[in-house]
TIFI-401261 format. One record per atom (N, C-alpha, C, O): x, y, z; residue in one letter. Coordinates in steps of 0.2 Angstrom, whole numbers, plus 5000, padded with zeros to 4 digits. Atoms other than C-alpha are relative to their C-alpha. Last residue first. Example, Ala and Ser with C-alpha at 12.3 -4.5 7.8 and 13.67 -1.06 7.14 Angstrom:
# TIFI-401261
499649944999S506849955036S499650055003S499950115004S500449945000A506249785039A500450065000A500950055003A
# end
This chain:
# TIFI-401261
500549994995X542954245523X499749954997X499249934999X500550005004X544754215517X499350005004X499349985010X500049965005X546154285528X499449984995X499350034991X500149954996X545954155543X499750084993X499250104993X500650005000X545954015530X499750085004X499250115001X500250005006X547554065526X499449995000X499150034996X499950075005X548354035544X499750044994X499750104994X500549995005X548754185557X500049964992X500449984988X499549985008X549854095570X499550024995X499049984993X499349975000X549654085590X500250024991X500650064989X499450034997X547854025589X500450045000X500250104999X500250034993X545954065585X500549965004X500349925008X499550055000X546154185570X500049985007X499950025011X500150064999X544554275566X500349945003X500049895004X500650014997X544854445573X499749944999X499449925004X499850024993X546554425567X499450015004X499549995010X499850055001X545854405548X500249995009X500049945011X500650045000X544654545551X500449925000X500149885003X500249994993X546154665555X499349955000X499049935005X499550044997X547254595540X499650025007X499749985012X499850085001X545954615528X500249975004X500149915004X500650044998X545454785535X500049954999X499849925004X500049984993X547454845534X499249985002X499349965007X499450054995X547754785517X499850005008X499749955012X500250074999X546054865511X500349975004X500149945009X500649984997X546755065517X499549885001X499449855006X500049984995X548455025510X499449985005X499449945009X499449994997X547754975493X500349985009X500149935012X500149954998X546054985487X500750015007X500750045012X500049955003X546554865473X499750095006X499750145004X500049954997X547554765482X499650054998X499750105001X499949955002X547954625470X500050065003X500450105001X500649925005X548154505479X500450054997X501050064997X500250035007X549654345477X499350074999X499050084994X499949995005X550554425493X499950004992X500250034987X500049935001X549354405504X500250044996X500050094993X500649985003X548954235499X500150065000X499950094995X499850015006X550954185502X499350034995X499350054989X499549965004X551054265518X500050014993X500250064990X500249955002X549554155524X500450064994X500250084989X500450045006X550353975516X499550095003X499250134998X499550005007X552154035525X499350014996X499350064991X499650105003X551154045543X500250054993X500050104991X500350015010X550954245548X500249944998X500749934996X499350015007X551554255568X499549994994X498949974994X499950055002X550154335581X500349984996X500250034992X499949985008X550454495592X500049904998X500249865001X499450005003X549754455609X500149994994X499849944992X499650064999X548154515613X500550004999X500750054996X499850034995X547354675617X500149935002X500149905007X500750074997X546154685602X500349995005X500149945007X500649955001X547154875597X499449945002X498849965003X499949954990X548754775602X499350014999X499049985003X499950044994X548254635589X500150065005X499850065010X500850014999X547754765574X500049955005X499449945006X500449964997X549254855576X499249985000X498850025003X499849964995X550454705575X499550045005X499450035011X500250054992X549554625564X500350015003X500049975008X500749994998X549754795552X499549925003X498949915004X500449944996X551454815555X499449995002X499250005008X499850014992X552054635550X499650075004X499250065008X500250074996X550954645533X500449995005X500049965009X500750014998X551554815529X499849955004X499849965010X500249944994X553454805534X499250005001X498949985006X499149964997X554754665524X499250055006X499150045012X499750074995X553254555516X500250025005X500050005010X500450044996X552454715508X500049955007X499649955012X500149954992X553854815507X499349955002X499149945008X499450014994X554554665496X499850045006X499950035012X500050074998X552854665485X500649995007X500449965012X499650014997X552654825480X500249965006X500249975012X499349965003X551954865464X500649995006X501250005005X499750085005X550454745469X500550024999X500949974999X499650064994X550354895483X500149934998X500449895001X500650044997X549955045470X500549925004X501049885002X500250085002X551455165470X499349955002X499149945008X500250044996X551355335475X499949934996X499549924992X500450064998X551955445463X499949955002X500149914999X499850054998X552755635466X499649944999X499049955001X500450065000X552755765456X500349975003X501049975004X499850064997X553755935462X499649965000X499249965004X499449995001X553356065450X500549965004X501049965002X499750055001X551856005447X500950004999X501349974996X500150044994X550556145455X500549944999X500449905004X500149974992X551256275444X499949935003X500449905003X499150005002X551656155426X500250025010X500550005014X500050054999X549456125429X500949985003X501149945008X499950024994X549156295431X500449925002X500749915007X499449964994X549956325415X499949995008X500349995012X499450045001X548856165406X500850065005X501350055008X499649935002X547256225414X500749975000X500949935005X499649964995X546356055413X500650064999X501050054994X500550004996X545055995400X500250015008X499950005013X500049924999X546256055386X499450005004X498950045003X500850005005X546055865379X500050085001X499850114997X499850025007X548255865383X499250024995X499250044989X499849935003X547855945400X500150004990X500150054986X500549935001X546555805403X500350044998X500050084994X500650025005X547655645399X499550084999X499450114994X499649985007X549155725410X499650014993X499650064989X500049935003X547755725421X500550014996X500450054991X500149985005X547655535421X499950104997X499750134992X499650025005X548455485434X499950024992X500350024988X500050065000X547155565446X500649984994X500750034990X500350005005X547655715456X499949934998X500249895002X499950035003X548455775472X499450004994X498950044994X500650015003X548855935478X499849934998X500449914998X500250085003X550056005489X499349994997X498850024999X500550025004X550256205489X500149944998X500249934993X499650065007X551356305500X499349964999X498849975003X500250054999X550356485508X500449934996X500549934990X499450014995X550756645509X499949935001X500049925007X499950075002X549656705493X500549995005X501050015004X499850045004X549156895497X500149915002X499849885007X499650034995X547656975500X500649954998X500549904994X499550045002X546857095489X500449985007X500550025012X499350014996X545257205494X500549954996X500349934991X499649965004X544057225481X500650005003X501250005000X499549984996X542857075487X500550064994X500550064988X500449944996X541156985480X500450065004X500150105007X500649995004X542256835481X499650045001X499450055006X500850054998X543656855491X499550024995X499450084993X500549974999X545256925481X499549965003X499449905000X500950015005X546756855477X499550065004X499750105008X500449964994X548756885480X499449964996X499449924990X499950004991X550156795473X499750045002X500150095006X499949954997X549956865455X500349995007X500650035011X499649955006X550256725446X500250065002X500850085001X499450005001X549556605459X500550014998X501049985000X499750004994X548056685461X500549995002X500850025007X499649925000X547956695442X500350005006X500950015006X499549995003X548056495442X500150095001X500750125003X499650004993X546756495457X500749994996X501249995000X500049934997X545456595444X500649975006X500850015010X499849945003X545856495430X500150045005X500650075006X499450025002X545556325438X500450074997X501050084998X499549984994X544156405447X500649984998X501049995002X500049934995X543156445433X500650015002X501150045001X499349965003X543856285423X500150075002X500650115001X500449965001X542956195440X500550044993X501050064995X499949924998X544056095450X499750034993X500050024988X500849994999X543755905450X499850065000X499350085003X500350005005X545655895443X499249995000X498949974996X499949925006X546255955458X499650004993X499350054991X500450005006X545555795468X500150084996X499650114993X500050065004X546255855484X499849984994X499850034991X500950005003X546756025488X500049934997X500449914993X499950045001X548156055504X499449994995X498949994997X500850055001X548356195507X500149954998X500649954994X500450055007X549956225518X499350005000X498949995005X499650074999X550856355532X499649984992X499350014988X499150034994X551156555533X500049925000X500549895002X499349974999X549356595530X500649995002X500849995008X499650024999X548156445529X500650044999X501250014997X499950054994X546556515533X500649974999X500749945005X500149964997X546656635519X500149985007X500550005011X499649964998X546956525508X500250035004X500850045004X499350054998X545856405513X500550054999X500950065004X499750035005X544456555510X500749945004X501049955009X499250015001X543856665524X499949914994X499549864995X499850044997X541856715526X500549994995X500449994989X499550025003X540856855527X500549955003X500649945008X499449974997X539156855532X500649984995X500649944990X500249934994X537456855525X500549995004X500450025009X499649994996X537956735510X500050095005X500250155004X500150084995X536256655502X500850045004X500850025010X500449994993X535956835493X500049945005X499649955010X500350055002X537756815485X499350015006X499450025012X499750025007X539156945485X499249984996X498950004991X500549985007X538157005502X500149994993X499650004990X500550014999X539656975513X499650054998X499750114997X500349964996X541156945505X499450005003X499249945003X500649965003X541556775501X500150055006X500350045012X500549994997X543056655502X499650044998X499750064992X499549914999X544856625489X499450035007X499750085010X499349985002X544556435488X500450065004X500950065008X499750064995X542956375497X500950025000X501350015005X500249994993X542156535488X500449965005X500649995010X499549955001X542756475471X500150035009X500650025013X499350014998X542256315476X500350074997X500950074996X499549984991X540556355479X500750004998X500950055000X500349954999X539656325461X500550055008X500650105009X499449965004X540756195455X499750065003X500150115004X500550005008X539856075469X500750064998X501250085001X500349955001X541256035483X499650024995X499950034990X500549984995X541555865489X499650085001X499250095005X500650055004X542455835472X499549995005X498949965003X500349955003X543755995478X499349944996X498849964993X500250075002X544455905494X499250044993X498650064994X500450015004X545156045504X499949954994X500449944991X500250025006X546256055517X499650014995X499450074996X500849985002X547156175529X499649944991X499749954985X499850025005X548856145538X499249994997X498849955000X500950045000X548856285550X500549964990X500949984986X500749965005X550656355552X499649945000X499749885001X500549974994X552056255564X499550064996X499550115000X500450054997X552656155549X499750035007X499250005009X500749985000X553056295537X499649955006X498949945006X499749944996X554956245536X499450045003X499550085007X499749945005X554456085528X500050045005X499950025011X499550005001X554355925537X500450074998X501050084997X499650014994X552855915544X500750015000X501050015006X500349954996X552055975529X500549995006X501050035006X499649925000X553055855520X499850055002X500350105002X499350024998X552355725530X500450054997X500950094999X499949964993X550555795530X500849975002X500949975008X500049895000X550555795510X500050025008X500250085010X499549975003X551155595513X500150095000X500550135001X499350014995X549855545523X500750024997X501050055001X500049974994X548555625513X500349995004X500550045007X499749945001X549255515500X499750075003X500050125001X499849964995X549055355507X500350094997X500850124999X499249995000X548955235493X500350055006X500950065007X499850044992X547055215500X500949984997X501249934999X500549994994X546255265481X500649955006X500849895006X500950044999X547455255467X500050005005X500549995008X500450084999X548955375464X499649975001X499250025002X500450055005X549755555460X499949935003X500549925006X499850085000X550355695470X499549964999X498949975000X500850045001X550655865465X500049915002X500549865001X500250065001X551755965476X499449974997X498949974999X500550015000X552156165474X500049914999X500249904994X500350005009X554056205478X499149975002X499049945007X500549945000X554456235497X499750004995X499250034995X500049975004X556256145493X499350065002X499450125002X499749954996X556256065511X500150064993X500350124995X500049954994X554855965509X500550055001X500450105005X500849985002X555055885492X499850075006X499850145005X500049945005X556755855495X499450044998X499450104995X499549954994X556255745511X500450074995X500550134997X500649984995X554755665500X500650085002X500650155002X500549965006X556055615486X499650065003X499650115001X499649955002X557155545498X499950044997X500250094998X500049964992X555755435506X500650064996X500450124998X500749964997X555255395488X500050035005X499750085005X499849955004X557255315485X499250055000X499450115000X499649974998X557255215500X500150064999X500450105003X500449974993X555455155495X500650055003X500450105005X500749955002X556055105477X499950025007X500350075007X499849925002X557555035485X499750064996X499950124996X499750015006X556554925495X500450054996X500350114997X499150015001X556754925513X500150004995X500750014994X499950035004X554854995515X500950015002X501250065004X499950084999X553455115525X500649974993X500549994987X499450014999X553355275519X500549965000X501149964998X499850005008X551555245517X500850024996X500950024990X500050055004X551455245534X500249984994X500649954992X500750035003X552155395538X500049944997X500449924993X500249975004X553855425545X499350005003X499150015009X500750005000X554855395562X499850044992X500150084990X500449964994X556655365561X499150004999X498949954995X500149955003X557555285546X499850065004X499950125003X499349974995X557955115555X500150074998X500650095000X499150035002X557055015541X500550055003X501050085000X499950035007X555355115545X500649994999X500950034998X499149995005X555155195561X499649944995X499149914995X500050054995X553055255567X500949994995X501150024990X499250025000X552355395564X500449955000X500649965006X499749954994X550255405562X501049974998X501249924995X499349975000X549455455546X500449985007X500750035009X500049954997X548055315549X500650034998X501149994998X499849994995X547555205534X500350065003X500450114999X499350004997X546555255522X500449985005X500250005010X499650055006X545055215518X500649994999X500949944997X500150065000X544255285534X500449964996X500749914997X499350034996X544955455528X499949925004X500449885004X499350025005X543855445513X500649985004X501149955002X500050085004X542255405524X500750014997X501149964999X499950054996X542555555537X500149934997X500549895000X499450004997X542755675523X500249955004X500749915003X499650045007X541155615515X500850025002X501249994999X500150085000X540355645531X500349974995X500649924996X499650014995X541255835533X499749915002X499949885007X499249995001X540755895517X500549945005X501049915003X499950035003X538955825521X500850024993X500949994988X500150064997X538855925535X500149954996X500549914999X499449984997X539456095527X499949915005X500449885008X499350035005X538256045513X500650015004X501149995001X500250065004X536656035525X500949974997X501349934998X499850064993X537356185538X500049924995X500549894995X499350015000X537456295521X500049955006X500549925005X499650045007X535856225515X500550015002X500949965002X499850104998X535156255535X500249954992X500249894991X500650015007X535456455532X500149925001X500749895002X499850055006X536156485551X499850014995X499350054995X500650064999X535956635562X500049984991X500050004985X500449974998X537456625567X499750064997X500050114998X500049934999X538856585556X499149995002X498749964999X500649995006X539356395550X499850075008X500050075014X500549964996X541156345555X499450024995X499450034989X500449945002X542256215545X499650015006X499549975010X500250035007X543256065550X499950064996X500250074990X500649995000X544256135566X499949994992X500350004987X500350085001X545856085566X499349995000X499049944999X499850084995X546756225574X500049955001X500149925006X499350024999X546856345560X500249935004X500649885003X499950055006X544956305559X500750004999X500949954996X500050074999X544756375577X500249954995X500349894996X499350054996X545756515574X499849925002X500249885003X499350025005X544656565559X500749995003X501249975000X500150065004X543256535573X500449984994X500449924992X499850064997X543956655584X499949944997X500349894998X499450014999X543856785571X500449955005X500949945004X499750045006X542156755567X500950015003X501149965006X499550034997X541556795587X500549984993X501049944994X499549974994X540556965584X500549955002X500949985005X499449955003X539656865569X500650025004X501250005002X500449945002X538956725581X500550044995X501150024994X499849954996X539756545580X499650064997X499450064991X500549945000X539356375578X500250055002X500650055007X499949954998X541056265573X499350035000X499150044995X500549965001X540856095566X499950055005X499650045009X500449954997X542155965570X500050074998X500550104997X500349915003X542555845558X499850025006X499449985008X500749994998X543255675568X500050054998X500450095001X500549985006X544955625560X499350034998X499050044993X499649945004X546255665575X499449994994X499150054992X500450015007X544955575586X500450024995X500150034990X500250075000X545755565604X499749964993X499749904992X499650034995X546855725606X499649934999X500049884998X499150005005X546055825589X500349945005X500549895002X500350035008X544255785599X500849954996X501049904994X500250064996X544755855617X500149954992X500649924991X499250024995X545756015609X499949925001X500349884999X499650035005X544056035599X500749964999X500849924995X500450075003X542956015613X500750004994X501049964994X499850064995X544256155622X499749924997X500049874998X499450005004X543856275606X500449945005X500949915003X499650065006X542356235610X500450014997X500450004991X500249945006X542156325628X500149954993X500349894993X499550035007X542156195642X499850024995X499350014992X499750045001X541256325655X500649964997X501249994997X499750024993X540056415649X500449945002X500349884999X500550044996X539956405630X500550025006X501150035007X500049964992X540756495615X499249975004X498749975002X499349994997X541256395601X499950025007X500150005013X500149925001X539356315599X501050025002X501349985006X499949994994X539856115595X500050094998X500350124993X500149965001X539455995580X499850055007X499350055010X500049944991X540455855582X499750054998X500050064993X499949915000X540355745565X499750015008X499349985011X499549975006X540555565563X499850044999X499650034993X500249955003X540355475580X500350044994X500950044993X499550015008X540555285583X499750085000X499150074999X500449995007X539955305602X500450034996X500850074997X499950085003X541155275618X499649964996X499549904997X499450064998X542255405621X499649944999X499949894998X499549985005X540955555613X500449955003X500649934997X500350015007X539555485622X500650014996X500749974992X500050085000X540355485639X499949974995X500249924993X499250055000X541155655636X499849935000X500249884997X499750045006X539255735631X500649965000X500749924995X500550035000X538555785648X500149954995X500049894996X500250064995X540155855654X499749934999X499949875000X499450065000X540455935638X500049975005X500249925003X499249994998X538856035640X500649954999X500449894998X499849944999X537056055633X500950025004X501250075006X499749994994X536955895623X500050075001X500150114996X500049944996X536255825608X500050045006X499550045009X500049994994X536255675599X500450055003X501050055004X499649944998X535655665581X500149975010X499649945012X499950014995X535555515569X500450055004X501050075003X499450024996X535455595552X499749975008X499249995010X499750074999X534155585542X500749985001X501149944998X499550015006X533755765535X500349934999X500749914995X500550005007X532255775546X500449974995X500249934991X500550085000X533355705560X499649994993X499649944990X500150065002X534255855555X500049945000X500349894997X499849995008X533255995557X500049934998X499549904996X500549985004X532455945573X500049984992X499749944988X500150044999X534255935583X499449964994X499649914991X499750045003X534556075575X499749935001X499549904996X500249985007X532956165580X500649954997X500449914994X500450025005X533156085595X499850014997X499449974995X499950095000X534856115602X499450004997X499550004991X499450045006X534656305595X500049935000X499849904995X500249985006X533156315607X500449984995X500449934992X500450045001X534056245622X499550004993X499349954990X500849955003X535556375620X499449924999X499449894993X500750004994X536756265629X499750024998X499150004999X500149935000X537756185614X499350025005X498750005005X499949974993X538556025610X499950094998X500250134994X499849914997X538055945596X499950005007X499649985011X500149974991X538455755591X499850085000X500250114997X499849944996X537955675574X500050025007X499550025012X500149994992X537755505569X500550075002X501150085003X499649964996X537655465550X499950035009X499450065010X499849905002X536455345547X500650035004X500950025009X499949974994X536755155543X500250084999X500550114996X
# end
């Protein structure tokens, strides 16, 4: 299935160029001249990325961003802007835009941005939403923090301490354990909660562009850099930088990041002006990060700086008690609610089957399995046969 891109721009020529360029690249493109013309499609189609001009008559790009954030928070919105409005584009990213592309845009830069955006969308679909719900009477928490076991209670306390400390946090755990949700929870509970939460996934960025994504780039630093562009540390001033898959950083980027944290300042690529580092860092890495440090594949001092407050998210197979008490009932209820049907019970056989699985995809896999089972259930109780395709 092709990725579906929705374009919003009031300039007919630019719409046509974008539509033709992206269609040749293999995307399915839906182009509109205004938000009013696109709204029905936004509401009814499964869009993967929205590209919108920042300045349009009537409903602006910022209005489009706010609408998309309200109904689909994980939908990447890419802003197109002219050089004269770069400050507004930076403000848009601080408000939740995925990225921005400057006019006149370079096709390769646009393709790289869309690739990052679609990969980000896919990763977010693998994990359950970071909705805030009540868990074991402790008030609203993110889904990965559910649980009534002693280990779950202890982990919530560790998250609270990490949030209050302001120290760099290193999150480890398998795919689907909810590292992104926990990172947002730490930000939400910190004294930086009202400031930006800016994300960077190192695996989605080729090594040659990692420095510019981290620290920004000055106009003319390389032939491809036609405009000045800020990096994540500049965008997140006062807030939180969330760096996913930190072990995918190149050695050059690791050294530069360590230097920036050590000096508490950085310069854009090709620049001379120093900018202060005023952002809390939360990063994620694999369990093999320790081994990479020992092998010399990861900067040892950077590792210690990033892991001042290490937190490990346990796999679902290690959380049988929480699985039975919280996760299974929650996902059954949510799946039924989304389908507009009464909440079904879970039979002992179905519960036994769910508890017997390894769940390599963790919470994301569990949620999808229960969604599919609820769709197959033809009674008031979820049975084991509903869970097995």
